[in-house]
Structure formats: structure tokens, C-alpha cells
C-alpha positions as CSV (number, residue, x, y, z in Angstrom):
1,M,-6.8,-95.1,8.6
2,S,-9.9,-97.2,8.4
3,L,-13.5,-96.1,8.0
4,W,-14.2,-98.1,11.2
5,D,-11.5,-96.5,13.3
6,P,-14.0,-94.5,15.5
7,V,-15.9,-97.7,16.2
8,Y,-12.6,-99.5,17.2
9,Q,-11.6,-96.5,19.4
10,L,-14.9,-96.7,21.3
11,V,-14.9,-100.5,21.7
12,K,-11.3,-100.3,23.1
13,Q,-12.7,-98.2,26.0
14,I,-15.1,-100.9,27.1
15,P,-13.6,-102.2,30.4
16,R,-13.1,-105.9,31.1
17,G,-16.3,-107.5,32.4
18,R,-18.6,-105.0,30.7
19,V,-20.4,-105.1,27.4
20,L,-22.1,-102.7,24.9
21,S,-24.7,-103.4,22.2
22,Y,-24.3,-102.8,18.5
23,G,-27.1,-100.3,18.7
24,A,-25.4,-98.3,21.5
25,V,-22.2,-98.2,19.5
26,A,-24.1,-96.9,16.5
27,K,-26.0,-94.3,18.6
28,I,-22.9,-93.0,20.4
29,L,-21.0,-92.5,17.1
30,R,-24.1,-91.6,15.1
31,L,-23.3,-94.3,12.5
32,P,-25.4,-94.2,9.4
33,G,-27.1,-97.6,9.1
34,G,-27.3,-98.0,12.9
35,A,-26.6,-101.3,14.6
36,R,-26.0,-103.1,11.3
37,S,-23.1,-100.8,10.5
38,A,-21.6,-101.4,14.0
39,G,-22.0,-105.1,13.3
40,R,-20.2,-104.8,10.0
41,A,-17.4,-102.9,11.7
42,M,-17.0,-105.6,14.4
43,A,-17.0,-108.3,11.7
44,A,-14.1,-106.4,10.0
45,T,-12.1,-106.0,13.2
46,P,-8.4,-106.3,12.4
47,S,-6.6,-109.0,14.5
48,G,-3.7,-107.9,16.6
49,K,-5.0,-104.4,17.2
50,G,-6.3,-105.0,20.7
51,V,-10.0,-104.4,19.8
52,P,-12.1,-106.3,22.3
53,W,-14.8,-107.2,19.7
54,H,-16.2,-109.9,22.1
55,R,-17.7,-107.1,24.3
56,V,-20.2,-106.0,21.7
57,L,-23.5,-107.9,21.7
58,A,-27.1,-107.6,20.6
59,A,-29.3,-105.2,22.6
60,S,-31.0,-108.3,24.1
61,G,-27.5,-109.5,25.3
62,K,-27.5,-112.3,22.8
63,I,-24.3,-113.5,21.1
64,L,-25.2,-113.1,17.4
65,I,-22.1,-114.4,15.6
66,R,-21.9,-117.9,14.2
67,E,-19.6,-120.7,15.3
68,P,-16.7,-121.1,15.8
69,Y,-16.6,-117.4,16.9
70,S,-19.6,-117.5,19.1
71,S,-17.9,-120.1,21.3
72,L,-14.8,-118.0,21.4
73,Q,-16.8,-114.9,22.3
74,R,-18.5,-116.8,25.1
75,K,-15.1,-118.0,26.5
76,L,-13.6,-114.5,26.3
77,L,-16.6,-113.0,28.1
78,E,-16.6,-115.7,30.8
79,S,-12.8,-115.2,31.3
80,E,-13.6,-111.6,32.2
81,G,-16.3,-112.6,34.7
82,V,-19.3,-112.1,32.5
83,Q,-21.9,-114.8,33.0
84,V,-23.3,-116.2,29.8
85,I,-26.4,-118.3,30.0
86,E,-27.8,-119.9,26.8
87,S,-25.7,-117.5,24.6
88,R,-27.1,-114.5,26.4
89,V,-25.7,-111.9,28.8
90,K,-27.8,-109.9,31.3
91,M,-27.3,-106.5,29.8
92,K,-28.6,-104.7,32.9
93,Q,-25.9,-106.3,35.0
94,Y,-22.9,-105.9,32.6
95,L,-23.8,-102.9,30.5
96,W,-21.0,-100.3,30.2
97,V,-22.1,-96.7,30.1
98,P,-19.5,-94.5,28.5
99,P,-18.6,-91.3,30.4
100,R,-20.3,-88.2,29.0
101,K,-18.1,-85.7,27.3
102,K,-18.2,-82.4,28.9
103,S,-19.7,-80.1,26.3
104,K,-18.1,-76.8,25.5
105,S,-21.3,-74.9,25.6
106,A,-21.6,-71.2,25.8
107,P,-21.5,-69.8,29.3
108,K,-24.9,-69.6,31.0
109,A,-26.6,-66.3,30.7
110,K,-27.1,-64.5,34.0
111,S,-30.6,-64.3,35.1
112,P,-32.0,-60.7,35.1
113,R,-31.8,-59.0,38.4
114,K,-34.9,-58.0,40.1
115,T,-34.6,-54.4,41.0
116,K,-36.6,-52.7,43.7
117,R,-38.6,-49.8,42.5
118,R,-38.4,-46.6,44.4
119,P,-41.6,-45.1,45.4
120,R,-42.4,-41.8,43.6
């Protein structure tokens, strides 16, 4: 088991044609070190494990990694229908919002009943 397994599990959920930012990954998983930690995790992505690393970008939508991987990331995104213009993706258009987990909160307290007072 890897230290970054929770990151990889989250990234595997990003559907084709959608993207997520490093900061969003860090926020969802409460990673210490924030977006930089998410970036380190993506840089250490093991090959052959089916982790769609190319779907994680800067918050601005910019491809941050260097060549030759930035060209590969661009090609992979474009193959999924994501438009990349000048190494940037329109985050508002392609952003993936993970489904919220249903919290197992305590049952809601019943509101106190208003009782009618009897005249004396």
C-alpha cells in the first residue's frame, strides 16, 4: 500500500472528459501540504495501475508538467473531448465535482411541540 493510494483512488473516479485541480484533490482528501502534495502524488503515479493522472491540472486549468509529458497530457485530454487552448483547459466547462458522501449524522432532534394552554 502506498502513501498516495487515497489520491489515486480519488483520481480514478474522475470521469473521461472531466478534470480536477491539484488543490481540489488536496482539499477533498485533506492532504497536509495542499496542492503541492497532490502534485507530488501525481508525479509518483505508478504506470499500469489505470490512474488517469492527465485529468489533474492547476486551478487555472493550466498544464503544469514539463515536456514530453505535457504534450502527452494534452493529447490524452483532447482524446477525451477536452479542449486545450495554449496549454489551458476551461475549468468551468470541464470541472468534475465529486458526489458528496452522505454523512451518518445523528438523527435530527424533533422540534418542541407548541402546546395550547388551557384557560384557568
